[in-house]
C-alpha positions as CSV (number, residue, x, y, z in Angstrom):
1,M,142.7,-49.1,160.4
2,I,143.7,-45.5,160.7
3,P,146.8,-44.7,162.8
4,R,144.8,-43.0,165.5
5,Y,143.5,-46.4,166.7
6,S,146.5,-48.5,165.8
7,R,148.9,-49.5,168.5
8,P,152.4,-50.3,167.2
9,E,152.7,-54.0,168.1
10,M,149.4,-55.0,166.6
11,A,149.8,-52.7,163.6
12,R,153.1,-54.3,162.8
13,L,151.5,-57.8,162.7
14,W,149.3,-56.6,159.8
15,S,151.8,-54.6,157.8
16,Q,152.7,-55.6,154.3
17,D,156.1,-56.6,155.4
18,A,154.7,-58.9,158.1
19,K,152.2,-60.4,155.6
20,Y,154.9,-61.3,153.0
21,E,157.2,-62.6,155.7
22,A,154.5,-65.0,156.9
23,W,154.0,-66.1,153.3
24,L,157.7,-66.8,153.0
25,K,157.7,-68.8,156.3
26,V,155.1,-71.1,154.7
27,E,156.9,-71.5,151.5
28,L,160.2,-72.3,153.3
29,A,158.5,-74.8,155.6
30,V,157.1,-76.7,152.6
31,C,160.6,-76.7,151.0
32,E,162.1,-78.1,154.2
33,V,159.6,-80.9,154.3
34,F,160.0,-81.7,150.7
35,A,163.8,-81.8,151.3
36,T,163.3,-84.6,153.8
37,R,161.6,-86.6,151.1
38,G,164.2,-85.9,148.4
39,V,161.9,-83.7,146.3
40,V,164.0,-80.7,147.0
41,P,167.8,-81.4,147.0
42,A,169.5,-80.6,150.2
43,D,172.0,-78.2,148.6
44,A,169.2,-76.4,146.9
45,L,167.3,-76.0,150.2
46,G,170.4,-74.4,151.7
47,R,170.6,-71.9,148.8
48,I,166.9,-71.1,148.9
49,K,167.0,-70.4,152.7
50,A,170.1,-68.2,152.3
51,K,168.8,-66.2,149.3
52,A,165.1,-66.0,149.9
53,R,164.1,-62.4,150.4
54,V,160.8,-60.5,150.0
55,D,160.5,-56.8,149.1
56,A,157.0,-55.4,149.7
57,A,157.5,-52.5,147.3
58,R,158.8,-54.8,144.5
59,I,155.9,-57.2,145.0
60,D,153.4,-54.4,144.8
61,E,155.1,-53.2,141.6
62,I,154.9,-56.7,140.0
63,E,151.3,-57.1,141.1
64,A,150.3,-53.9,139.3
65,K,151.1,-55.9,136.1
66,T,150.1,-59.5,137.1
67,R,146.9,-58.5,139.0
68,H,147.7,-61.5,141.2
69,D,149.3,-61.0,144.6
70,V,150.7,-64.5,145.1
71,I,152.2,-64.7,141.6
72,A,153.8,-61.3,142.3
73,F,155.2,-62.7,145.5
74,L,156.6,-65.8,143.8
75,T,158.1,-63.7,141.0
76,N,159.9,-61.6,143.6
77,L,161.2,-64.8,145.3
78,E,162.4,-66.0,141.9
79,E,164.3,-62.7,141.5
80,S,166.1,-63.3,144.8
81,I,166.6,-67.1,144.7
82,G,167.4,-67.7,141.0
83,A,167.3,-71.1,139.4
84,D,166.4,-72.9,142.6
85,S,163.1,-71.1,142.7
86,R,161.7,-74.1,140.6
87,Y,161.6,-76.0,144.0
88,V,159.3,-73.3,145.6
89,H,155.5,-73.7,145.6
90,I,155.6,-77.3,144.4
91,G,152.0,-78.7,144.2
92,M,150.6,-75.8,146.0
93,T,147.8,-73.3,145.3
94,S,147.7,-69.7,146.3
95,S,145.4,-70.4,149.3
96,D,147.8,-72.9,150.7
97,V,150.1,-70.0,151.3
98,L,147.5,-67.3,152.1
99,D,145.4,-69.3,154.6
100,T,148.3,-70.9,156.3
101,A,150.1,-67.6,156.6
102,L,146.9,-65.9,157.8
103,A,146.7,-68.5,160.6
104,L,150.2,-67.4,161.7
105,Q,149.1,-63.8,161.8
106,L,145.9,-64.5,163.6
107,R,147.7,-66.6,166.2
108,Q,150.0,-63.7,166.9
109,A,147.2,-61.2,167.1
110,C,145.3,-63.4,169.5
111,E,148.3,-63.7,171.7
112,V,148.6,-59.9,171.9
113,L,144.9,-59.6,172.7
114,L,145.1,-62.3,175.4
115,G,147.8,-60.2,177.1
116,D,145.6,-57.2,176.8
117,L,142.7,-59.0,178.4
118,E,144.8,-60.2,181.3
119,R,145.9,-56.7,182.0
120,F,142.3,-55.4,181.8
121,R,141.1,-58.1,184.1
122,A,143.9,-57.3,186.6
123,A,142.8,-53.7,186.6
124,L,139.2,-54.7,187.3
125,R,140.3,-57.0,190.1
126,T,142.1,-54.1,191.8
127,L,139.1,-51.8,191.5
128,A,136.7,-54.5,192.7
129,L,138.8,-55.2,195.8
130,R,139.3,-51.5,196.5
131,H,135.6,-50.9,196.7
132,K,134.3,-54.1,198.2
133,G,132.9,-52.0,201.1
134,T,131.9,-48.9,199.2
135,L,128.1,-48.5,199.7
136,C,126.0,-47.3,196.8
137,V,122.5,-47.8,195.4
138,G,121.9,-50.4,192.7
139,R,119.6,-49.4,189.8
140,S,117.3,-51.3,187.6
141,H,115.8,-49.5,184.6
142,G,118.0,-46.6,185.7
143,V,115.8,-46.3,188.9
144,H,117.0,-46.8,192.5
145,A,116.5,-50.5,193.4
146,E,118.3,-51.8,196.5
147,P,121.6,-51.1,198.3
148,M,124.8,-52.7,197.1
149,V,128.6,-52.0,197.0
150,F,130.3,-50.3,194.1
151,G,132.9,-53.1,193.9
152,L,130.2,-55.5,192.6
153,K,130.2,-53.6,189.3
154,P,133.9,-54.2,188.5
155,A,133.6,-57.7,190.0
156,L,130.9,-58.5,187.4
157,W,133.1,-57.1,184.6
158,Y,136.1,-59.2,186.0
159,A,134.1,-62.4,185.7
160,E,133.0,-61.5,182.2
161,A,136.6,-60.7,181.2
162,G,137.5,-64.2,182.4
163,R,134.9,-65.7,180.1
164,N,136.2,-63.6,177.2
165,I,139.7,-64.9,177.8
166,E,138.4,-68.4,177.5
167,R,136.4,-67.5,174.4
168,L,139.4,-66.0,172.7
169,R,141.6,-69.0,173.6
170,R,139.1,-71.3,171.9
171,A,138.8,-69.0,168.9
172,K,142.5,-68.9,168.6
173,E,142.6,-72.7,168.4
174,A,139.8,-72.6,165.8
175,V,141.9,-70.4,163.4
176,R,145.3,-72.0,164.3
177,V,145.1,-74.3,161.3
178,G,146.9,-74.6,158.0
179,K,146.4,-76.3,154.7
180,I,148.7,-77.6,152.1
181,S,146.2,-79.6,150.3
182,G,146.2,-78.1,146.8
183,A,143.8,-76.6,144.4
184,I,140.6,-78.1,145.7
185,G,141.8,-79.8,148.9
186,T,142.3,-83.3,147.5
187,F,146.1,-83.5,148.0
188,A,146.4,-84.3,144.3
189,H,150.0,-83.1,144.2
190,V,151.0,-83.0,147.8
191,D,150.6,-85.8,150.2
192,P,148.7,-85.3,153.5
193,D,151.7,-86.1,155.6
194,V,153.5,-83.2,154.0
195,E,150.8,-80.9,155.2
196,E,151.0,-82.4,158.7
197,E,154.7,-81.9,158.9
198,V,154.6,-78.3,157.5
199,C,151.9,-77.4,160.1
200,R,154.0,-78.9,162.8
201,L,157.0,-76.8,161.8
202,L,154.8,-73.7,161.9
203,G,153.1,-74.5,165.2
204,L,149.7,-75.0,163.5
205,E,147.3,-77.9,163.3
206,P,146.5,-79.3,159.9
207,D,142.9,-78.6,158.8
208,P,141.2,-82.1,158.9
209,I,139.3,-81.3,155.7
210,S,139.5,-78.2,153.4
211,T,138.5,-77.2,149.9
212,Q,140.7,-74.7,148.2
213,V,140.5,-72.7,151.4
214,V,140.2,-73.2,155.1
215,Q,136.5,-72.9,155.9
216,R,135.5,-69.4,157.0
217,D,133.3,-70.5,159.9
218,R,136.6,-70.5,161.8
219,H,137.3,-66.9,161.1
220,A,133.7,-66.0,161.8
221,E,134.0,-67.6,165.2
222,L,137.0,-65.4,166.0
223,C,135.3,-62.2,164.7
224,A,132.2,-63.1,166.8
225,V,134.4,-63.4,169.9
226,L,136.0,-60.1,169.1
227,A,132.6,-58.6,168.8
228,I,131.6,-60.1,172.2
229,I,134.8,-58.6,173.8
230,A,133.9,-55.2,172.2
231,A,130.4,-55.5,173.6
232,S,131.7,-56.3,177.1
233,L,134.0,-53.2,176.9
234,E,131.0,-51.1,175.8
235,K,129.1,-52.4,178.8
236,V,131.8,-51.0,181.0
237,A,131.9,-47.8,179.0
238,V,128.2,-47.2,179.2
239,E,128.2,-47.6,182.9
240,I,131.0,-45.1,183.4
241,R,129.3,-42.7,181.0
242,S,126.1,-42.9,183.0
243,L,127.8,-42.6,186.4
244,Q,129.7,-39.5,185.2
245,R,126.5,-37.6,184.4
246,T,126.3,-34.4,186.5
247,E,123.0,-35.6,188.1
248,I,124.7,-38.8,189.3
249,L,128.5,-38.2,189.4
250,E,129.4,-41.3,191.4
251,A,132.5,-42.0,189.2
252,E,134.5,-40.2,186.6
253,E,137.1,-40.9,184.0
254,P,140.6,-39.7,184.8
255,F,141.2,-36.1,183.7
256,A,144.9,-35.3,183.0
257,E,146.6,-32.1,183.9
258,G,146.2,-29.7,180.9
259,Q,143.4,-31.8,179.4
260,K,140.5,-29.9,177.9
261,G,136.9,-31.0,177.9
262,S,135.3,-28.6,175.5
263,S,136.4,-25.9,173.0
264,S,133.7,-23.6,174.2
265,M,132.9,-24.5,177.9
266,P,135.9,-24.6,180.1
267,H,134.1,-26.4,182.9
268,K,133.5,-29.6,180.9
269,R,135.0,-33.0,181.9
270,N,133.5,-35.3,179.3
271,P,133.7,-39.2,179.3
272,I,135.4,-39.1,175.9
273,G,137.3,-42.4,176.4
274,S,134.2,-44.4,177.2
275,E,132.3,-42.7,174.4
276,N,135.2,-43.6,172.1
277,V,135.0,-47.3,173.2
278,S,131.2,-47.3,172.7
279,G,131.6,-46.1,169.1
280,L,134.4,-48.5,168.2
281,A,132.4,-51.4,169.5
282,R,129.9,-50.7,166.7
283,L,132.6,-51.2,164.1
284,V,133.7,-54.5,165.6
285,R,130.2,-55.9,165.7
286,T,129.6,-54.8,162.1
287,N,132.8,-56.7,161.1
288,A,131.5,-59.8,162.8
289,L,128.4,-59.7,160.6
290,A,130.7,-59.4,157.5
291,A,132.6,-62.4,158.7
292,L,129.4,-64.5,158.9
293,E,128.7,-63.5,155.3
294,N,132.0,-65.0,154.3
295,V,131.1,-68.5,155.4
296,A,129.1,-69.3,152.3
297,L,131.3,-69.5,149.2
298,W,130.6,-71.0,145.8
299,H,131.5,-74.7,145.4
300,E,135.1,-75.3,146.5
301,R,135.8,-71.5,146.8
302,D,135.4,-68.1,145.3
303,I,137.2,-64.9,146.4
304,S,134.3,-62.9,147.7
305,H,135.6,-63.3,151.2
306,S,139.1,-62.1,150.4
307,S,138.4,-58.4,150.0
308,V,136.3,-58.5,153.2
309,E,139.0,-60.2,155.2
310,R,141.7,-57.7,154.1
311,V,139.6,-55.1,156.1
312,I,137.8,-56.9,158.9
313,L,140.6,-59.1,160.3
314,P,143.2,-56.5,160.7
315,D,140.7,-53.8,161.7
316,S,138.9,-55.9,164.4
317,T,142.1,-57.1,166.1
318,I,143.6,-53.6,165.9
319,L,140.4,-52.0,167.3
320,V,140.0,-54.5,170.2
321,D,143.7,-54.1,171.1
322,Y,143.2,-50.3,171.2
323,M,139.9,-50.6,173.1
324,L,141.3,-52.9,175.8
325,H,144.3,-50.6,176.2
326,R,142.2,-47.5,176.5
327,M,139.6,-49.0,178.9
328,T,142.4,-50.5,181.1
329,G,143.7,-46.9,181.5
330,I,140.3,-45.6,182.4
331,I,139.8,-48.4,185.0
332,D,143.2,-47.8,186.5
333,G,142.6,-44.1,186.8
334,L,138.8,-44.1,187.6
335,Q,137.7,-41.5,190.1
336,V,135.2,-42.9,192.5
337,Y,133.1,-40.7,194.8
338,P,131.7,-42.6,197.8
339,E,130.2,-39.5,199.5
340,R,128.3,-38.7,196.3
341,M,127.0,-42.3,196.4
342,K,125.7,-41.7,199.9
343,E,124.0,-38.5,198.8
344,N,122.3,-40.2,195.9
345,M,121.0,-43.0,198.1
346,E,119.2,-40.4,200.1
347,R,117.4,-39.0,197.1
348,S,114.8,-41.7,197.0
349,Y,113.7,-41.2,200.7
350,G,114.5,-44.8,201.8
351,L,112.4,-46.4,199.1
352,M,115.2,-48.9,198.3
353,F,114.3,-50.8,201.5
354,S,110.7,-51.5,200.3
355,Q,111.2,-55.2,199.5
356,R,112.6,-55.9,203.0
357,V,109.4,-54.3,204.5
358,L,107.2,-56.3,202.1
359,L,108.9,-59.6,203.2
360,K,108.7,-58.7,206.9
361,L,104.9,-58.1,206.6
362,A,104.5,-61.3,204.8
363,D,106.6,-63.1,207.4
364,K,104.2,-61.8,210.0
365,G,101.3,-63.5,208.3
366,L,99.9,-60.9,205.9
367,P,99.0,-62.2,202.4
368,R,101.8,-61.2,200.1
369,Q,99.7,-59.2,197.7
370,Q,98.0,-57.3,200.5
371,A,101.5,-56.5,202.0
372,Y,102.6,-55.4,198.6
373,E,99.7,-52.9,198.3
374,I,100.4,-51.5,201.8
375,V,104.1,-50.9,201.1
376,Q,103.4,-49.6,197.6
377,K,100.8,-47.1,198.9
378,N,103.4,-45.6,201.3
379,A,106.2,-45.7,198.8
380,M,104.1,-43.8,196.2
381,R,103.2,-41.2,198.9
382,A,106.9,-40.8,199.9
383,W,107.9,-40.2,196.3
384,R,105.0,-37.9,195.7
385,E,105.4,-35.8,198.8
386,R,109.2,-36.2,199.0
387,T,109.1,-37.4,202.5
388,D,110.8,-40.2,204.5
389,F,109.5,-43.7,203.7
390,H,110.4,-45.1,207.1
391,A,108.4,-42.4,208.8
392,L,105.3,-43.0,206.7
393,L,105.4,-46.7,207.5
394,A,105.9,-46.1,211.2
395,A,102.7,-44.0,211.2
396,D,100.6,-46.4,209.2
397,P,98.4,-48.5,211.5
398,E,98.2,-51.3,208.9
399,V,102.0,-51.7,209.3
400,T,102.3,-51.1,213.1
401,A,99.6,-53.6,213.8
402,R,101.9,-56.3,212.5
403,V,105.5,-55.2,213.1
404,T,107.3,-53.6,216.0
405,D,109.4,-50.4,215.8
406,A,112.5,-52.6,216.1
407,D,111.3,-54.9,213.3
408,L,110.7,-51.9,211.0
409,A,114.0,-50.3,211.8
410,A,115.8,-53.5,211.0
411,C,114.3,-53.4,207.5
412,F,116.3,-50.2,206.9
413,E,119.7,-51.5,207.8
414,T,122.1,-51.7,204.8
415,A,124.1,-54.5,206.4
416,W,121.4,-57.0,205.6
417,Y,121.9,-56.3,201.9
418,L,125.7,-56.7,202.0
419,R,126.0,-59.9,204.1
420,N,126.7,-62.1,201.1
421,V,129.2,-59.8,199.3
422,D,132.2,-61.9,200.4
423,A,130.4,-65.0,199.1
424,I,129.9,-63.3,195.7
425,Y,133.5,-62.3,195.5
426,R,134.7,-65.8,196.4
427,R,132.4,-67.3,193.6
428,A,133.9,-64.7,191.2
429,G,137.5,-65.8,192.1
430,L,138.3,-62.4,193.8
431,L,138.8,-63.8,197.3
């Protein structure tokens, strides 16, 4: 991923140095376990651990000749360890190193992302509680529907963020597996208990059954979860972008001192952060599709997945890390305009109370469909003539014959629509 979207902590996890250090951890763990079984002499193990070094530049130099990254890595280890290198990589195949080390990197990446998600969720909680009583209109199909409070929007996102945390925890466990099972997973040259002990030392679970590789449904699951997280972030971004439109302007991204919105129009304050998140979400979703394509490999393995993973696993984790950080900043600094919300509610002439009137007429004994037609007739006239819906109903004999003025007025009270907000907040874990 390009530096623009790479935050330092996550970028370091996917650096060449970090990759080779993870490979080395795996090799040293195998040596340690073999030492307990007398396969590697104790004194040799001490020398290996003391001398083992990896040099990313040197490995790349060797690989230019060998055209094999693991052989280049092992050659570099031989240069640093010397004669004791004969005890390194015993009975192993390249994927024993690659897949087990990848599990270490993915575990770390997931831990970073879980921290990001917790901070994002905390920001949503603060916003939801701050605006639990901020009245606004709810919209369906982009059209005024019924009254609500603005806090229900971040409350919804808060609940979804919680589900994403649980999804990522499960996906982390799915990829937190290693294999030291040899060329086609049969443990021909390394016993299963060696694999178990190596994984224990590394904080991984042994893959119950593998071929030459850990099966890629695990990695596809993680990429799918990352895509869901990205989609959730885009949901928030799209809402903010819509609310920031001049015609609505109920909320707005933070706009820093000295910030510029347009190279040509000095008045512009554009939702560039949310637009950025929307765009990056497309990349993460595309990467998930590529991960699914990696599941089907020839026989016990081919390397068609390898080139793909070199891109999608670093890029998806780096992007989601960046997106979570950016969206948390937007939520923390979101400008909310309650007065504009009140203004916008008045733009539909009271039509958002139509269902309450419909139900009141039905409650008074009018067949529901007939009640619907009466209310709709007045609603369409209010919209067409840009006049007050309540006033039209109050002048309609079909309405007044069945409901009192007090009954009708009660239909236009916003408190009715908000009476269960606390219950919703409690169910979402916000109260």
